[in-house]
C-alpha positions, 0 to 999 in steps of 0.5 A: 482497500484492494488493488484498483488500478486507478492513479490516484493523486492529489495533495497533502498539506502542499505536497503533491503524492500519489495516494497509495491507500485511504481509510486505513487502519494503523497496523495497516498504515505501519505495513505499508509505510515500513514496505514503501520505505523499504522499496525507497519511497518517501512516505507521507501520512495523514490522519482522517477526520473522524465523523464521530469521536467513538470511530476508530482513527483511519489514516491515509498513506501516500508517496511523493512518487508522482508516477507510483501506482500500487497495482502496476508495482505488484503486479509487475512485482517491483516491490520487495519484501524485507527478505528479498522476495517479490511482492504479490497481491496476497502479500501486499493485501496482507493475507498471506506472507507466501511470495509465490509468484503465481496469481492463480491456484492451480491446484498445488499447495 
């Protein structure tokens, strides 16, 4: 799930949450959980219901901070990687581990 800009919130069981991503794989779930906890958020995970038994298990990742909006936190570069760099969109979406602050390609590598 890419960054949408929408602030999605609701409840998981009796806890009010901000949804970070829904329908994610186990690897994505683990990455987001570790990254968000590293940045001081309380993370709540929920298994999504399978439509069929053979479907892969997907998960919902949420945080208890009702003011958290992933898009804002990524683009304002408020999140930190495990080695102290600032998280950018490619890092968030696990497309790259490069944390170069530019969101555009100006022809340089």
